[in-house]
C-alpha positions, 0 to 999 in steps of 0.5 A: 857277322854271326860269330857264335860257335858252330856258325855256318857260312852265309852269303847273298845276292839280292835280285835286281829284277822286279815283278815283270811277269808272274815268274819274276813276281813269284820269285821276288815274293819267294825271296821276300817270304824267306824272311819269314824263317826269322819268325820261326827263329825268333819265337824263342825270344830272349834265350838266344842271347843267353850264354848258351849261344853267344860268343863270350868275345862278343862284348863290344858296346856296339854289339851289346847295344844292338843285341839288347835292342833286337826284340822284334820277331818279323823283319821290316822287309816282311812287314812291308811286303805284307802291307803291299797286298790285301789281307786274306788275298791269294797273294797274301796267302801265297806269301805266307805259304812260302816257307813250307814250299822252300824248306822240308825242314827248318831247325828252330834252335840256332846253330849259333847266334850273335849280335847281328845274326843267327844261323839255322840248319835247314833242308830245301825241297830238293834235298840240299842241306843248307845254312840259313843266316838271318839278320836280327830285326832292327839291326839296321836302324839300331846300329847308327844309334849304337855308333853314336853312343860309342862316340859319346862314350869315348869322348867322355872317357877322353875328357877324363883320361886325356891319354885315351886315344881310341876315337879311331874305333868310331871311325872303323865302326862307321866304315866297317859296320855297314859292310858287315850288315850287307850280306850281299857283300859277305857273299861276294867276299866268300866267292872272291876268297874261294877263287883267290885261294883255289890252289889250296885244296885243303880250304873249303868255303861254303857255296852260296845259294844266290837265288834264295838269298838277300841282303838280310837273309843268306843261304849257303852250303851246310858245312860242319866240323870241329873248331880250329882250336879244339886240339882234343877234337883233332886228336880224336879224329886223327887230324894232324895239329901241326899240319892244320896250324901250318896250313892256316899260316899258308892261308893268311900269309897268301891273303896278307902278303900276296893278295892284300885281301884279308879275312879279318875275323878268324876266331875259332867259331869261324874256322872249322876243321874236318877230316874228309872220310873219302880222301883222309885229308884234313880240311879247313872250313872258313866261315863268316866273310863279312869283315875283310881288309883290302890292303893298298899296294904300297902298304902291302909292300912296306908290310912284306919288307918289314916282316922280312926284316923282322925274320932276318933280325935286320934292325935297320930295316925294321926301323925304316919300314916301321917308320914308313908304317906310321910307328915313328920313334915307337918302332921297337914297341911296334915290332913287339906288338906285331910279333908278340915277342920281347924286344930282346927276342926281336933283336936276336931273331924271332924264329931262333927260339919259342916264347918262354913263360918268362917272356910271355909274363914280360909281354903281358906286364909291358902291355899294361905299363905302355898302354899310353904309348900303345894307344898313341901308336894305334892312333898313328898307324894306317887304318889298314893295320888295325884289323891286321893286328886283330887278326894277328892276335886271333891267329896267335890265340889259335896257335897257343891253344894248339901248342904250335906257336912260334913254329919255324914252318910258319916263318918259312911260309911267311918268307916265301909269300913275302918274296913272291909278293915283292918280286911280283911288284918289282916285275910289274914296275920294270920295263926291262926284259933283262931286269925282269929276268934278273928279278925272276932268277933272284926270286927262284934262288931265294925260294930255293934257299928256303926249301933247302932250309926247310928240308934241313929242319925236317931231317933234323927233326926226323928219324932219318935225319938222326941216323945221317947225323949219327953216320956222319959223326962216326965217319968224322971220328973214324977219320981222326 
């Protein structure tokens, strides 16, 4: 996945047709010749891995090893396609000429580059501006070696530090890396999440141009904007920071609790914001769809109920559902990790007060003090939880940058999604019409209570609310 700043999305579908006619053969060759675009990009060589383009968060052993190893300038597919035709033949010349036929322009300097791929801006012959995501050469072959190196290093460290329980990193890399390297999978994910969240008119997912994309080269609609953690950009462009934070929370609550299909790489380079000139509405642009976590129904229900318990400060249920999710006796630590709050705040209610500077220092110091317990916990929880923890941390980082952390509206949105998800699950398991009606009524009442509480919070923070409170106060004093 390409993680650098300004990355534009990409997705792909490889044609299953083989050359059964001249038109089909030309189409296949055009798609293969598209990889020649990497020749233009790669002529810039080593500088692509300088600090100018690489995401500073991109420091994993697998990614560093892969970035260093990516030195070739022509992809394997391009080489094999040229080997299959005679040098100097008409077909050979046709293959090399496709770049000019495909693009009116192709920017050599990438918009962003990371260890797996880099993204370029280009214009097609029909005038469409596109983002071209090109996988680095030799990444496929090098990735297995990187994982092996990672496994060896972790085994060595475990011998020196027996409490070091991070072998699950290798398991996750083995599972996720092949998916990230398959750009067709990324394209399917992009289309799925766009359809899944189609009711959110503020969400934009770039359209995929399947006919010009393959497993290693992806073409998508070009979209641009400011990074979601760039508060100054939003203020310059008249974008409401609180609205963006609230809408981002809505997106992820819907993905996690309702659908169980979660975009797990929401770092600022993959989430852009832009104000639509026509409507004046602020849009969230979601990029890089290579890494998703699919949650099982049982896991999703336990996770929903755990968050409901955390929001209500119901410690018995926090303990119950934390244990069901593998935390065991470390459930207080698990609750603190999920919420990024102290145990005292969890007991009091995480929506009661924002994170103070003192609490923030306490959390950071405890993270170091409880490292052995944290590694044990990460080793015990379901693997589905690992990417969710990463996602939570990335989202909190965005909230901190925007100064919207611990906003009450985020907990209200989570509560709504949890109620809807649990109610839908209960109805699906009930065979009684009366019971299903009862569940729907309870759901409606619970959502109504949340809406009423949200209205109260809005009035409390608005000028109108202040006038109403002042009026009621005067009426009260006049009566006595």
